[in-house]
N, C-alpha and C positions, 0 to 999 in steps of 0.2 A: 609539555602539556599535550602533545599529540598522543601520549599514552592515556590521557584523560582519566585520572592523572596517575602518577606512579603509586605503587602499592608497597606498603612497608611490611605487611604480614606474610603473604603467600610466598612459598619458595619459587624459584624461577620456573616459569612455564614456557620453555624455549620454543615449543612447537607453535606458539602464537607470535613469535618474533619475526620481523621482516628479515633479520640477519641471524640465521641459526647459529647457536653457540658452537656447533661443530665446525663452522667455517672460520671461526676466530682462533687466534693463537696469541697467548700472553708473551710479550717480550718486555725485558727490563733493561734500562740503561743506567749505569751507576751515576750518581749525582752527589752534590754536596748541599749542606743546609743553606749555603749562600745562593744556591740556585732556586730556592723556594721564595717566590715574591712575597714581600711583607712578613717574612718569617719572624723577624724581631719585633713586630708590632701585634702579632696575633695573641689572642687570649689562651695561651697554652695551658694555663691552670685548669680551665674548664675541660679541655681535652684530657688532662691527666685524671680528673674526676671520673670521666667516662671510662678511661683505660683501666682504672682500678676495678670497675665492675667486671670487665672482661677477665681480668686476672683471677677474680673469684671463681669464674667458671673453669679457666685453664688449670687452676690449682687442684681441681677435682680429678684431673686426668693423670694417668701414669706417665712417666718420662718417655716411654716408648710409643705413646699414643700418637698416631699420625694426625696432622693438622691439614685439612683440605686447603688448597688443591694438591693432589698428589704430584703434580708437575714441579712443585717447589721442594719436595722432599723434606718438609718441616715436621718436627715432632714437638710435643709439649715441652720437652727438655730445652728446646731452643728459646723458650720464653721465660724460663725460670729466673735468670739473672735480673731482667728488668722488672718482673713481677715482684720479686723479693725486695728490690730496692725502692719501688714506687711508694709504698706506704710511708716511708720516712722523709719524702720530699716535701719541703715547705710549700704551702698552698699560695704561691704567687707565680706570676707569669715567668719571671726571670729564672726562678729555680726549676720550674716545669720545663722550660726550654733547655736548660742545662741537662736535665734528666734525659730528655729525648735525644739530645746531641751525644750524650755519653754512651747510651745503650743501643742506639739505632743508626742504620745507614739508609739514606733515602735512595730510591730508584724511580726513575721516570717510567711510568706504565705505558705500554704500547700494545697495539693490536697488529701483529705482523709488522712491527716497526712504526706503525702510524700512531702518533701520540694524541691525536685529536679525539675528543669524546663529548659527552653531554651530561649535565648535572641538573636534576630537577628536585622538587621538594614534596614532602608529604607531612601530614599533621594528624592530630587526634580530634575527630569531629564530635560535635554534641548533637544528640537527637533527643526527641521527646517521645516517651512511650508508656506502655502499661503492661502489666502481667496478665491482663484479661483483654480479649478482643471486644470491641464495641465503640460506637460513635466514630470519632475521627481515627481511632487506632485500628487500622485494617491491614497494614502491611506487616507480614510475619518476618521475624529474624529467627533462623533455624539453627539448632545444634547439629553436630556432626551425625550423619546417618550411621547406624551400626553395620550396614552392608557396604559402606564405602571402603574401597581398597586403593591405597596410594602406592605406586611402584617407582622406585629409583632404578632406571634402566641401566645405569652404569654398573650395578651389581651383577648384571648378566653379561654385558659386553663393554669393554673399555671404550670402544668407539662411540658409545652412546652417552659419554660423560656429559652431565648437565641436563639430560633429557629425563622428564618424569611424565608419567601418565596416571590416570585414575580411572576406576571403573567399579564394577561389581561382578561377582562370580555367578554365572548362570549355566547350569548343567556342566560344571567342570571347566568352563571357559570364562576368561575375563572379557566382559563386554563393556562398551562405553556407558558412562553414567548419564543420567538425565541432564539436559541442557538448561540454561537459565529460563528460557521460554517455557519449557516443559514443567520445570519446578514451579514457576510463577503461576502456572495453570493447573496446579494440583497434583503433579506426578508423585510427590512424596507425602501427600496428606494422610495416607494410610498409616504412616509411621509416627504421626503425632509429634513432630520435632519442634514445633513452635515454642520458643522460650520467652519471647517478648513480641509485642505488637507496637509499631510506631505509626506516627501520623502523616508520614510523607514518604512515598515510594522512591522519590528522587534522592532524599537523604539516605535511605536504605541502600540504594545503588552505590552511592559514593562512600558509604561506610565499608562496603565490600571492596571497593577500589583501594581505600586507605588501609584496610586490614585490621583496624582496631578502632575503638572509640568509646564514648560514654553516652549513657542514656539516662536522662532525668525522668523519673517515673511519677505517675499521678499521685502516689502516696507520699511524695516528698523525698524519697530516697533516690540514690544515684547508683547505677550499675556500670562497671567497666567491662567491656567486651574485648576478647582477644581472638585472633585467628585460630581456627581449629580444623582446618582442612578445606579442600577445594574439589570440585566435581571432576577435575581432570580434563575438562574441555579447554581448548586454547583461549588465551586472553586476546580479545580484539579491542583495539583502541577506538572508542567512539569519537574522540576528538579528531583523529585522522580521517574517519569517515565523513565528518562534517566539512573538513577542509577539501577532501576529494570531491565532494558534491557541490562545492562553491558556497556553502552556507556560512562558513567562517574562513578567514584568511589566516595563514600561519602566524603572522605578527599579532593577531588579535585572539588567537585561541588560548584559553586558560580555563581553570576549573570554574571560575565565575561566569565566563562567557558561555561555556558548555551548559552549565546549570540554567542560565537565563534562556538559552535557546530551547531547552527541553520544557521549561515552564511555560514559554510562550507558544509552544507547539505540543500540547498535551497528548494528542493521539499519535502524532509522529514521534514524539519523545519517548513514549512507551515502546514503540516499535524499534526505535534506535537503541534503547538500552538492551532489548532482546537480541540485537545483533552481536552483542558480546555474550557468547554462550557460557563463559566462565561464571561460576557461582561459588560464593564463599560461605562457610559455616563457622559458627562462633561458640565460645564458651565464656562463662562468667569468670573474671579474673580479679585477683587481689594485687596489692602492691602500690608503689608510689608513682607508677606510670606504665604505659603500655610496654609489653615485653617483646623484644625482637627475636629473630630466629636463633641468635646465640644463646637465648635464655636469660638475658639481663634486661633490667628496666632501661628504656631509652632516655638519653640526655638531650634536651632541646638544643638544637644548633650544633651538637657535637657527635651525634650518632648518625651513621651513614649506612644506607642499604646498598649492597654491592651484589655482584654475581659471584657467588662463592666457588664457582668453577675456576675462577682466576685470582680472586683476592681472598686471603685468609680472614675468617671472622676473628676479631680481636686485634687486627693489625691497625696501627695508625695510618691514615691516608691524608695527605695534604692536597687540598683542592686549589687549583690555579685556573679560575674561570672568570668570565665577564658577561654581564647582561646589560644590554643597552648602554655600553660604555662604563658601567659601574663594576669595578673589580669585586670578585668574591674569592677571598684568600683566607682559608681557615684550615686548621687541623681538626679532623674528625676521626672517629673510631668505627671501623667496619663491624657493625653489630646486628645487621638485619639483611634481609633479602627481599625481593619483590618481583611480582609477575611480569612487570614491564622493564625490569632492570637486568639486561643481558649484555654480555661482552666485557672485555677487560677495562675499557676506559668509560665506565658508566657508573653514576652514583646518584643517590636520592637522599637528600638531607632531611632529617626529621626536625621539624620546627616547633613541636610542642602542641599545646592545647589552647583553644580560644580563637577569637576573631582575628587577632594579629597574626597568629600562626597560620591560620587559613589563608590570609592575604599573602603572606610570604610564600607559602607552599604553592598556592594556586596560580601564582604568576611567574614562578621560577622555571626558566628554561634557558640555561646558561651553557654555551659551548665552552670547552676548556680542556685542561690537562690534569693529570693526577700524578702524585708521587706516593708510592707505598713505602712505609718505614719498616724495615725488617731488622730483627735483632743482629747485633754485631757478632762475629764469630761463625756465622753460617758459611760453609764452604761455597765458593763461587761456582764450583763444579755442579752444585745442585740447581743453580738458577739459569733460566733461559735468557742469558745476557746478550745484548747487542751493543755496538758502539753508539756514542752520542749522535 
């Protein structure tokens, strides 16, 4: 929740992270399914449903197509056997567990050998809006600007793996794009990018943090919005700012407490939101749910946002975490990324849509460990292995 809160849509913005991705190193320790706490009691059939969606994307790629991260040396061919077998598996937990045990090997994930990490949650928020400005509907939601350029720096130098910037071209040079504060004060008004107007600027802020959401319109229809770019400015966690200033304590910070603080301090709250210079643009989306970075519809409770610099999208990941003494043990599929999700042992669980999903996501801040399941048959020489 210090990330206030995790985002499921945007790709990693590592320049806004307190621990740069370049300082981290993925390490894997071989494990067995018996090492996964509560493995035999988890709802593996739900995870299998999510995995099948990832297979649909993997099937579109040629066998030689590389699967990030490059450090694992994986290709689409490595996933062919499990993806071809998955559709025939009976939809029950026992059969699903048997499938994962047959086709995958678990590895404990580490950061330079340190297995400890953090797991948070995100959800699909509901806003109220209009296609026309007026009355209570004053806060704009913007589509992607035509002059926004997003740059994956790893394409220029391998040492910049995981680093991305955004900007616009001016006189042949790439210059920084407008910040949140500048955009909120009209820096892009000349481009006429407004697609919707909503009735609450705080809801609009948290929509950008989550990366996707739904808007109920005044004409009775509903629109689903998906992430469509970010201004390239670093992501700054406003929850951490409130903790650093003594306004909230670490044990009390959550989406709900941050929202309540902003609402009770309207002038200071607006300034606080401006301290996060990152700004997200949207597009209207179709489908049965928000789409993650992998390009598939997310499955509540079983889709996980990861740092794709370390964990392959489409890979099953078993979470071994605990919050306030309550264990969180579940198999999820890496299908998304997020601006606050950086490092090897870091995950963000998608909890779905509605009030209960918001409650689960808004209060989740669980220290723990992770096991990534990789297809059997991969040469160990490809993997950054360490001993247990």
